[in-house]
Backbone as JSON, one array per atom type, in Angstrom:
{
  "sequence": "MDIEVKNLTKRYGDKLALDDISFSHKGNGIIGYLGPNGAGKTTTFKILAGLLKPTSGSVFVNGFDVSKDLKSVLLSIGALIESPEPDRTQTIKEALTMSAEFNGLSKADIEKQINKYGKLLELPPLGSRIGKLSKGQRQRVSLVAALISEPTILLLDEPTSGLDPAERIKFKKLILSMKKDRLILISSHVIQEIKEVCDEIIFINNGKIMKQDTVKNLQKKYKDLERAYMKIVGS",
  "N": [[-12.82, -11.79, -0.16], [-10.42, -14.05, 0.27], [-8.28, -16.88, 0.79], [-6.25, -19.34, -0.59], [-4.44, -22.18, -0.36], [-2.43, -24.52, -2.01], [-1.12, -27.6, -1.98], [1.44, -26.88, -0.93], [4.89, -26.72, -0.69], [8.0, -26.2, 0.99], [11.43, -26.03, 0.95], [14.46, -25.67, 2.77], [17.4, -26.09, 1.76], [18.35, -29.14, 2.96], [16.41, -29.14, 4.8], [12.99, -29.6, 5.45], [10.57, -27.37, 5.51], [7.86, -26.82, 4.99], [5.44, -29.17, 4.18], [3.89, -30.19, 1.68], [1.38, -28.78, 2.09], [-2.09, -27.83, 2.41], [-4.73, -25.56, 2.53], [-7.67, -23.55, 2.99], [-9.72, -20.54, 2.99], [-12.66, -18.73, 2.82], [-14.18, -15.53, 2.84], [-14.94, -13.25, 5.57], [-13.51, -12.86, 8.9], [-11.57, -14.3, 11.71], [-8.81, -16.22, 11.57], [-6.96, -18.62, 13.26], [-3.58, -19.62, 13.21], [-2.12, -22.16, 14.41], [0.54, -23.5, 16.3], [3.6, -25.07, 17.49], [6.75, -23.43, 18.09], [8.76, -23.23, 15.23], [7.17, -24.76, 13.63], [6.38, -24.06, 11.05], [4.93, -21.83, 10.63], [5.69, -19.05, 10.26], [7.12, -19.31, 7.79], [5.01, -20.06, 6.07], [3.49, -17.65, 6.09], [5.33, -15.85, 5.04], [5.49, -16.76, 2.44], [2.8, -16.41, 1.56], [2.79, -13.61, 1.61], [4.51, -13.03, -0.42], [7.2, -12.89, 0.13], [8.83, -15.03, 0.18], [9.72, -17.65, -2.13], [7.91, -20.56, -3.02], [8.98, -23.98, -2.86], [7.5, -25.85, -4.2], [4.02, -26.07, -5.35], [1.15, -23.93, -4.88], [-0.27, -20.58, -4.21], [-3.08, -18.64, -3.67], [-4.37, -15.42, -3.3], [-7.17, -13.64, -2.75], [-7.98, -14.54, -5.21], [-5.82, -14.06, -6.85], [-2.71, -15.21, -8.1], [0.02, -15.64, -6.16], [2.61, -16.05, -7.03], [2.59, -15.13, -9.62], [1.18, -12.73, -9.9], [1.99, -10.72, -7.99], [1.83, -8.0, -7.41], [-0.9, -7.3, -7.49], [-1.75, -8.87, -5.36], [-0.44, -7.68, -3.19], [-1.76, -5.29, -2.97], [-4.0, -5.82, -1.52], [-3.25, -6.87, 0.85], [-2.13, -6.65, 4.21], [0.7, -6.95, 6.21], [2.37, -8.32, 9.08], [5.18, -9.59, 9.93], [7.46, -11.54, 11.58], [7.98, -9.55, 13.37], [8.86, -6.95, 12.11], [10.8, -3.94, 12.17], [10.64, -0.39, 11.91], [13.0, 1.99, 10.49], [15.3, 3.0, 12.88], [16.14, 5.59, 13.08], [14.2, 7.23, 12.16], [11.24, 9.27, 12.69], [8.09, 8.42, 14.27], [6.0, 9.34, 12.73], [7.29, 9.73, 10.21], [8.0, 7.14, 9.59], [5.51, 5.85, 9.34], [4.31, 7.42, 7.36], [6.01, 6.82, 5.2], [5.27, 4.13, 4.83], [2.62, 4.31, 4.17], [2.74, 5.88, 1.82], [3.95, 4.09, 0.16], [1.91, 2.3, -0.16], [0.29, 3.79, -1.75], [-1.38, 5.85, -0.8], [-3.13, 8.99, -0.48], [-1.96, 12.35, 0.41], [-3.82, 13.52, 2.2], [-5.27, 11.29, 3.04], [-3.28, 9.87, 4.31], [-2.66, 11.42, 6.53], [-5.09, 11.31, 7.88], [-5.3, 8.49, 8.35], [-3.07, 7.91, 9.91], [-3.64, 9.43, 12.2], [-6.04, 8.18, 12.98], [-5.36, 5.41, 13.53], [-3.24, 5.85, 15.2], [-4.44, 6.87, 17.45], [-6.13, 4.72, 18.11], [-4.34, 2.7, 18.8], [-2.87, 3.99, 20.64], [-0.37, 5.32, 20.17], [2.9, 6.72, 21.01], [3.89, 10.28, 21.02], [3.9, 11.55, 17.7], [6.25, 12.61, 16.72], [8.26, 11.29, 17.94], [11.34, 9.46, 18.08], [12.0, 6.34, 16.51], [14.02, 4.77, 17.52], [14.08, 5.42, 20.22], [11.95, 4.28, 21.39], [10.12, 1.81, 23.38], [10.17, -1.79, 23.15], [7.54, -2.78, 22.92], [6.19, -0.46, 22.13], [7.39, 0.0, 19.61], [6.42, -2.24, 18.34], [3.72, -1.68, 18.14], [3.82, 0.53, 16.4], [4.57, -0.82, 14.1], [2.34, -2.38, 13.75], [0.44, -0.45, 13.11], [1.44, 0.39, 10.71], [0.95, -1.84, 9.15], [-1.81, -1.75, 9.06], [-2.55, 0.64, 7.93], [-3.26, 1.1, 5.28], [-5.8, 0.05, 5.05], [-6.14, -2.81, 4.44], [-7.82, -5.71, 3.06], [-7.17, -8.22, 3.78], [-5.33, -9.49, 6.48], [-2.16, -10.5, 7.6], [-0.85, -11.65, 10.36], [1.87, -12.28, 12.16], [2.61, -13.71, 15.06], [1.56, -11.37, 16.48], [1.32, -10.07, 19.02], [3.7, -10.21, 20.32], [6.03, -8.89, 22.47], [4.33, -7.01, 23.5], [2.76, -5.55, 26.37], [0.53, -6.76, 29.02], [-1.74, -4.92, 29.1], [-1.53, -3.71, 26.64], [-1.95, -5.96, 24.98], [-4.63, -6.49, 25.47], [-5.81, -4.23, 24.32], [-5.14, -4.67, 21.7], [-6.48, -7.03, 21.13], [-9.11, -6.09, 21.25], [-9.1, -4.36, 19.14], [-8.62, -5.97, 16.78], [-10.83, -7.67, 16.87], [-12.82, -5.79, 16.38], [-12.36, -5.27, 13.72], [-12.87, -7.5, 12.26], [-15.27, -7.88, 10.82], [-15.09, -6.77, 8.4], [-12.81, -7.84, 7.21], [-10.47, -10.48, 6.43], [-8.59, -12.11, 8.64], [-5.6, -13.53, 9.37], [-3.88, -15.12, 11.9], [-0.88, -16.05, 13.37], [0.3, -18.03, 15.98], [1.76, -19.46, 19.04], [0.5, -19.39, 21.32], [-2.11, -20.59, 23.05], [-4.23, -19.49, 24.51], [-4.44, -16.88, 23.49], [-5.27, -17.27, 20.89], [-7.69, -18.56, 21.3], [-9.29, -16.55, 22.38], [-9.9, -14.8, 20.28], [-10.34, -16.01, 17.74], [-12.26, -17.44, 15.01], [-11.95, -19.72, 13.64], [-9.58, -22.45, 13.44], [-6.32, -23.38, 12.27], [-4.28, -26.06, 12.62], [-0.85, -26.57, 12.84], [2.11, -28.53, 12.52], [5.49, -29.53, 12.47], [5.72, -28.79, 9.81], [3.36, -29.69, 8.62], [-0.03, -29.63, 7.99], [-2.29, -30.31, 10.48], [-4.93, -30.18, 11.27], [-8.02, -28.51, 10.41], [-10.59, -26.5, 11.65], [-13.64, -25.11, 13.04], [-13.68, -22.94, 15.91], [-15.88, -23.43, 17.56], [-16.63, -26.09, 16.89], [-14.33, -27.45, 17.64], [-14.22, -26.95, 20.42], [-16.59, -28.25, 21.16], [-16.04, -30.89, 20.56], [-13.6, -31.46, 21.93], [-13.81, -30.32, 24.35], [-12.12, -28.19, 25.43], [-9.7, -25.84, 24.05], [-7.08, -26.2, 24.79], [-6.92, -28.99, 25.31], [-7.66, -29.88, 22.82], [-5.45, -29.03, 21.32], [-3.38, -30.55, 22.49], [-4.21, -33.14, 21.72], [-4.31, -32.98, 18.91], [-1.88, -31.76, 17.96], [0.01, -32.58, 19.77], [2.49, -32.99, 22.45]],
  "CA": [[-11.72, -12.06, 0.74], [-10.13, -15.46, 0.33], [-6.89, -17.44, 0.72], [-6.24, -20.78, -0.99], [-3.07, -22.77, -0.4], [-2.58, -25.8, -2.59], [0.05, -28.48, -2.05], [2.59, -26.03, -0.72], [6.1, -27.26, -0.06], [9.11, -25.32, 1.05], [12.67, -26.63, 1.46], [15.69, -24.87, 2.94], [18.45, -27.12, 1.66], [17.84, -30.43, 3.35], [15.35, -29.0, 5.76], [11.61, -29.48, 4.88], [9.86, -26.48, 6.36], [6.44, -27.04, 4.68], [5.37, -30.49, 3.58], [2.71, -30.43, 0.86], [0.2, -28.31, 2.93], [-3.2, -27.3, 1.73], [-5.89, -25.07, 3.39], [-8.36, -22.4, 2.34], [-10.82, -19.9, 3.72], [-13.3, -17.64, 2.02], [-14.99, -14.65, 3.66], [-14.31, -12.54, 6.65], [-13.31, -13.62, 10.14], [-10.2, -14.4, 12.22], [-8.34, -17.62, 11.49], [-5.81, -18.87, 13.99], [-2.6, -20.59, 12.63], [-1.57, -22.51, 15.7], [1.51, -24.62, 16.29], [4.78, -24.77, 18.24], [7.82, -22.73, 17.44], [9.37, -24.07, 14.21], [6.21, -25.58, 12.97], [6.2, -23.63, 9.72], [3.98, -20.72, 10.56], [6.29, -17.86, 9.58], [7.39, -19.65, 6.39], [3.76, -19.93, 5.36], [3.15, -16.2, 6.02], [6.25, -15.22, 4.09], [5.07, -17.15, 1.03], [1.59, -15.71, 1.31], [3.11, -12.21, 1.39], [5.44, -12.91, -1.49], [8.59, -12.68, 0.58], [9.56, -16.29, -0.14], [9.14, -18.46, -3.18], [7.77, -21.93, -2.57], [9.65, -24.99, -3.64], [6.41, -26.35, -5.15], [2.68, -25.74, -4.91], [0.61, -22.58, -5.32], [-0.97, -19.81, -3.27], [-3.92, -17.58, -4.26], [-4.92, -14.47, -2.42], [-8.26, -12.89, -3.48], [-8.08, -15.0, -6.59], [-4.55, -13.73, -7.51], [-1.64, -16.14, -7.9], [1.07, -14.88, -5.59], [3.83, -16.18, -7.82], [2.37, -14.58, -10.96], [0.63, -11.39, -9.84], [2.25, -10.24, -6.64], [1.4, -6.57, -7.25], [-2.35, -7.32, -7.13], [-1.86, -9.47, -4.01], [0.06, -6.74, -2.22], [-2.75, -4.21, -2.81], [-5.12, -6.18, -0.58], [-2.67, -7.54, 2.05], [-1.29, -5.95, 5.22], [1.45, -8.05, 6.91], [3.25, -8.1, 10.18], [5.86, -10.85, 9.9], [8.74, -11.57, 12.31], [8.16, -8.24, 14.08], [9.74, -5.94, 11.44], [10.79, -2.66, 12.8], [11.06, 0.76, 11.05], [14.33, 2.62, 10.67], [15.28, 3.6, 14.18], [16.43, 7.05, 12.99], [12.99, 7.91, 11.76], [10.22, 9.46, 13.67], [6.99, 7.59, 14.09], [5.24, 9.91, 11.55], [8.08, 9.55, 9.02], [7.88, 5.72, 9.24], [4.18, 5.53, 8.95], [4.08, 8.12, 6.11], [6.66, 6.02, 4.21], [4.47, 2.89, 4.57], [1.35, 4.76, 3.52], [3.03, 6.29, 0.47], [4.29, 2.83, -0.59], [0.62, 1.75, -0.53], [-0.44, 4.64, -2.69], [-2.35, 6.7, -0.09], [-2.92, 10.46, -0.77], [-1.46, 13.04, 1.64], [-4.97, 13.71, 3.08], [-5.62, 10.0, 3.66], [-2.12, 9.53, 5.17], [-2.83, 12.15, 7.82], [-6.26, 10.68, 8.48], [-5.09, 7.13, 8.79], [-2.09, 8.0, 11.01], [-4.34, 9.9, 13.37], [-7.07, 7.18, 13.38], [-4.79, 4.21, 14.17], [-2.39, 6.27, 16.31], [-5.29, 6.97, 18.66], [-6.66, 3.37, 18.53], [-3.27, 1.89, 19.42], [-2.25, 4.84, 21.65], [1.03, 5.52, 19.91], [3.52, 7.88, 21.57], [3.91, 11.42, 20.14], [4.38, 11.13, 16.37], [7.59, 13.16, 16.53], [9.26, 10.47, 18.71], [12.25, 8.66, 17.2], [11.74, 4.93, 16.67], [15.07, 4.15, 18.35], [13.84, 5.76, 21.62], [10.71, 3.61, 21.86], [10.21, 0.44, 23.95], [9.86, -2.87, 22.16], [6.06, -2.77, 22.75], [5.8, 0.75, 21.32], [7.81, -0.3, 18.22], [5.53, -3.23, 17.79], [2.48, -0.93, 17.85], [4.04, 1.29, 15.19], [4.57, -1.78, 13.04], [0.95, -2.83, 13.55], [-0.27, 0.63, 12.44], [1.99, 0.37, 9.36], [0.23, -2.9, 8.44], [-3.2, -1.42, 8.96], [-2.75, 2.03, 7.46], [-3.9, 1.17, 3.87], [-7.06, -0.63, 5.18], [-6.17, -4.02, 3.66], [-8.96, -6.66, 3.29], [-6.57, -9.39, 4.34], [-4.23, -9.19, 7.33], [-1.37, -11.55, 7.97], [-0.21, -11.2, 11.61], [2.71, -13.33, 12.67], [2.87, -13.46, 16.48], [1.4, -9.91, 16.57], [1.35, -9.53, 20.34], [5.06, -10.33, 20.82], [6.57, -7.59, 22.97], [3.29, -6.18, 24.1], [2.47, -5.83, 27.76], [-0.91, -7.18, 29.15], [-2.69, -3.95, 28.71], [-1.48, -3.54, 25.17], [-2.56, -7.16, 24.4], [-6.11, -6.3, 25.58], [-6.22, -3.22, 23.37], [-4.95, -5.26, 20.41], [-7.59, -7.97, 20.95], [-10.37, -5.31, 20.97], [-8.93, -3.8, 17.8], [-8.85, -6.92, 15.67], [-12.24, -8.09, 16.89], [-13.66, -4.72, 15.74], [-12.06, -5.2, 12.33], [-13.1, -8.76, 11.52], [-16.46, -7.86, 10.03], [-14.72, -6.33, 7.01], [-11.55, -8.35, 6.83], [-10.02, -11.81, 6.69], [-7.36, -11.92, 9.42], [-4.89, -14.78, 9.72], [-2.98, -14.87, 13.01], [-0.1, -17.14, 13.8], [0.66, -18.0, 17.41], [1.9, -20.73, 19.8], [-0.19, -19.18, 22.6], [-3.43, -21.04, 22.84], [-5.21, -18.54, 25.13], [-4.6, -15.77, 22.58], [-6.07, -17.79, 19.78], [-9.04, -18.88, 21.78], [-10.06, -15.32, 22.69], [-10.27, -14.0, 19.16], [-10.54, -16.68, 16.45], [-13.47, -18.16, 14.65], [-11.44, -21.04, 13.08], [-8.12, -22.66, 13.69], [-5.59, -24.32, 11.5], [-3.18, -26.6, 13.48], [0.3, -27.03, 12.01], [3.28, -29.01, 13.25], [6.54, -30.16, 11.62], [5.47, -28.44, 8.41], [2.21, -30.39, 8.13], [-1.39, -29.25, 8.49], [-2.87, -31.37, 11.23], [-6.41, -30.11, 11.3], [-8.67, -27.19, 10.28], [-11.94, -26.52, 12.11], [-14.08, -23.92, 13.78], [-13.46, -22.99, 17.34], [-17.09, -23.99, 18.15], [-16.61, -27.53, 16.76], [-13.22, -27.98, 18.45], [-14.59, -26.93, 21.83], [-17.64, -29.19, 21.36], [-15.46, -32.19, 20.48], [-12.47, -31.64, 22.88], [-14.13, -29.57, 25.61], [-11.43, -26.94, 25.39], [-8.7, -25.78, 22.98], [-5.85, -26.79, 25.29], [-7.11, -30.41, 25.12], [-7.59, -30.07, 21.33], [-4.05, -28.8, 20.91], [-2.57, -31.75, 22.91], [-4.63, -34.33, 20.97], [-3.98, -32.82, 17.51], [-0.51, -31.4, 17.77], [0.85, -33.34, 20.7], [3.32, -32.18, 23.35]],
  "C": [[-11.47, -13.59, 0.82], [-8.63, -15.79, 0.18], [-7.03, -18.9, 0.37], [-4.8, -21.22, -1.15], [-3.16, -24.16, -0.94], [-1.19, -26.56, -2.7], [1.41, -27.76, -1.92], [3.73, -26.76, -0.03], [7.21, -26.23, -0.09], [10.32, -26.09, 1.68], [13.72, -25.57, 1.71], [16.89, -25.9, 2.91], [17.84, -28.42, 1.91], [16.67, -30.36, 4.26], [13.94, -28.78, 5.09], [10.74, -28.63, 5.8], [8.37, -26.6, 6.23], [6.34, -28.31, 3.79], [4.01, -30.74, 2.89], [1.38, -29.99, 1.61], [-0.85, -27.71, 2.02], [-4.23, -26.78, 2.69], [-6.5, -23.92, 2.6], [-9.46, -21.82, 3.31], [-11.36, -18.81, 2.84], [-14.25, -16.85, 2.92], [-14.22, -14.03, 4.81], [-14.13, -13.39, 7.92], [-11.87, -13.66, 10.59], [-9.86, -15.87, 12.27], [-7.0, -17.73, 12.29], [-4.85, -19.91, 13.31], [-1.75, -21.02, 13.81], [-0.63, -23.66, 15.65], [2.67, -24.17, 17.11], [5.78, -24.01, 17.45], [8.51, -23.73, 16.44], [8.47, -24.96, 13.43], [6.01, -25.26, 11.47], [5.33, -22.45, 9.51], [4.56, -19.51, 9.83], [6.65, -18.14, 8.11], [6.13, -19.57, 5.55], [3.37, -18.47, 5.07], [4.07, -15.52, 5.02], [5.92, -15.54, 2.63], [3.8, -16.44, 0.64], [1.79, -14.23, 0.96], [4.05, -11.98, 0.21], [6.86, -12.67, -1.12], [9.45, -13.93, 0.38], [8.9, -16.95, -1.37], [9.03, -19.93, -2.7], [8.62, -22.85, -3.42], [8.66, -25.61, -4.65], [5.0, -25.97, -4.55], [2.28, -24.33, -5.3], [-0.21, -21.9, -4.17], [-1.77, -18.7, -4.02], [-4.46, -16.79, -3.12], [-5.92, -13.61, -3.18], [-8.31, -13.3, -4.96], [-6.74, -14.76, -7.4], [-3.45, -14.77, -7.16], [-0.48, -15.34, -7.39], [2.37, -14.9, -6.45], [3.8, -15.48, -9.17], [1.86, -13.13, -10.93], [0.77, -10.85, -8.42], [1.7, -8.84, -6.4], [-0.08, -6.52, -6.84], [-2.55, -7.87, -5.82], [-1.57, -8.43, -2.98], [-0.91, -5.53, -1.99], [-3.82, -4.54, -1.79], [-4.6, -6.78, 0.74], [-1.92, -6.5, 2.96], [-0.64, -7.08, 6.02], [2.32, -7.53, 7.98], [3.95, -9.48, 10.43], [7.28, -10.75, 10.57], [9.05, -10.22, 12.9], [9.09, -7.29, 13.38], [9.7, -4.6, 12.14], [11.24, -1.56, 11.9], [12.45, 1.19, 11.43], [14.32, 3.34, 12.04], [15.64, 5.12, 14.17], [15.19, 7.87, 12.61], [12.07, 8.22, 12.92], [9.04, 8.51, 13.38], [6.15, 8.08, 12.85], [5.98, 9.66, 10.27], [7.93, 8.03, 8.6], [6.54, 5.34, 8.75], [3.78, 6.22, 7.61], [4.71, 7.34, 4.96], [5.83, 4.76, 3.8], [3.24, 3.26, 3.73], [1.65, 5.18, 2.06], [3.32, 5.06, -0.45], [3.01, 2.21, -1.0], [-0.28, 2.62, -1.33], [-1.49, 5.59, -2.07], [-2.06, 8.19, -0.48], [-2.44, 11.12, 0.56], [-2.58, 13.2, 2.65], [-5.29, 12.4, 3.78], [-4.51, 9.54, 4.62], [-2.33, 10.18, 6.52], [-4.0, 11.56, 8.58], [-6.02, 9.37, 9.08], [-4.11, 7.08, 9.93], [-2.79, 8.41, 12.3], [-5.35, 8.86, 13.9], [-6.35, 6.03, 14.14], [-3.78, 4.62, 15.29], [-3.19, 6.38, 17.64], [-5.77, 5.6, 19.12], [-5.59, 2.6, 19.27], [-2.42, 2.72, 20.36], [-0.78, 4.95, 21.44], [1.57, 6.73, 20.68], [3.48, 9.08, 20.63], [4.53, 11.11, 18.79], [5.81, 11.64, 15.99], [8.69, 12.35, 17.27], [10.03, 9.64, 17.75], [11.98, 7.15, 17.55], [12.75, 4.31, 17.61], [14.97, 4.45, 19.85], [12.67, 5.06, 22.23], [11.06, 2.27, 22.52], [9.88, -0.56, 22.83], [8.33, -2.93, 21.87], [5.58, -1.6, 21.86], [6.2, 0.58, 19.84], [6.86, -1.27, 17.53], [4.17, -2.57, 17.39], [2.63, -0.07, 16.59], [3.99, 0.35, 13.94], [3.15, -2.24, 12.71], [0.16, -1.72, 12.77], [0.19, 0.7, 10.97], [1.26, -0.66, 8.51], [-1.23, -2.58, 8.19], [-3.54, -0.2, 8.16], [-3.45, 2.09, 6.11], [-5.26, 0.44, 3.91], [-7.12, -1.91, 4.29], [-7.31, -4.91, 4.03], [-8.46, -7.91, 3.91], [-5.38, -9.04, 5.19], [-3.49, -10.46, 7.71], [-0.51, -11.12, 9.21], [0.48, -12.35, 12.26], [3.17, -13.0, 14.09], [2.72, -11.98, 16.81], [1.56, -9.35, 17.94], [2.74, -9.71, 21.04], [5.6, -9.0, 21.21], [5.6, -6.67, 23.59], [3.01, -6.56, 25.49], [1.01, -6.25, 27.84], [-1.94, -6.2, 28.72], [-2.76, -3.69, 27.26], [-2.1, -4.79, 24.47], [-4.07, -7.05, 24.41], [-6.62, -5.35, 24.52], [-6.14, -3.81, 21.95], [-6.11, -6.19, 20.12], [-8.86, -7.2, 20.59], [-10.29, -4.8, 19.54], [-9.25, -4.79, 16.7], [-10.23, -7.51, 15.67], [-13.16, -7.05, 16.3], [-13.48, -4.72, 14.3], [-12.5, -6.48, 11.55], [-14.39, -8.82, 10.59], [-16.14, -7.58, 8.55], [-13.4, -6.93, 6.55], [-11.42, -9.86, 7.1], [-8.7, -11.63, 7.42], [-6.8, -13.3, 9.77], [-3.79, -14.48, 10.7], [-2.25, -16.09, 13.32], [0.26, -16.96, 15.31], [0.98, -19.39, 17.92], [1.2, -20.59, 21.14], [-1.64, -19.55, 22.44], [-4.49, -20.09, 23.33], [-5.47, -17.34, 24.16], [-5.51, -16.11, 21.45], [-7.49, -17.94, 20.18], [-9.94, -17.63, 21.96], [-10.55, -14.58, 21.39], [-10.71, -14.7, 17.88], [-11.84, -17.33, 16.27], [-13.16, -19.54, 14.15], [-10.03, -21.2, 13.38], [-7.59, -23.68, 12.77], [-4.43, -24.79, 12.37], [-2.09, -27.02, 12.52], [1.42, -27.47, 12.99], [4.19, -29.76, 12.32], [6.25, -29.98, 10.14], [4.27, -29.08, 7.79], [0.91, -29.77, 8.72], [-2.01, -30.45, 9.17], [-4.35, -31.39, 11.28], [-6.85, -28.76, 11.0], [-10.16, -27.33, 10.7], [-12.35, -25.31, 12.79], [-13.79, -24.13, 15.26], [-14.6, -23.69, 18.01], [-17.02, -25.49, 18.06], [-15.53, -28.17, 17.59], [-13.61, -28.04, 19.89], [-15.67, -28.0, 22.15], [-17.01, -30.61, 21.47], [-14.44, -32.46, 21.59], [-12.66, -31.05, 24.21], [-13.43, -28.24, 25.73], [-10.3, -27.02, 24.41], [-7.34, -26.28, 23.47], [-5.84, -28.31, 25.06], [-6.97, -30.72, 23.61], [-6.14, -30.04, 20.83], [-3.18, -30.11, 21.23], [-2.9, -32.96, 22.07], [-4.16, -34.22, 19.5], [-2.53, -32.63, 17.2], [0.47, -32.23, 18.59], [1.68, -32.4, 21.56], [4.61, -31.83, 22.79]]
}
């Protein structure tokens, strides 16, 4: 389980979204990608998942070059980016089955995985139409879709957006239970969320990586992550 980003740059016309960024992590754990809105978090995730092509630089996921071997990359990645929502006319089961089939799961495994994660995230009845669900419920369906193929690497872009406090607690418990077997990269601008679950943090602002360090080291040096954020990223 490893991610390696080398000299990654992304331009949207005249706008520089990512400015020659580099970072890497090998092994399991939860890595926070922390920065204000517009810092470049979602752009990074989209490039990691093969949804965007970089202007320059390279990205490797589990040793595979995203720009050259995307198929191999996608076999090991589960992604929740910009809160994608399933077709509102589908039932929950139809949406999750489609996602599982895309990832090559057998019929038996599809049933098993839907039941497993449906219970863990307390989904509404599987026959419910997506369009009838609350925002938080739709977010949970999207989370299950990202988890259903048991990927070794998870890219979660603002994953608790739309979840109520009780749902956020359940989500926290879920990802903490999964980190032994996975590398999980979570983007957020909410410091408290990152502090509660992450082993390491990458700070980003204005398309630049400001610092990468363990939560333990950051708390030792800055006393708390709020202070670290203000010192590293600024107000």
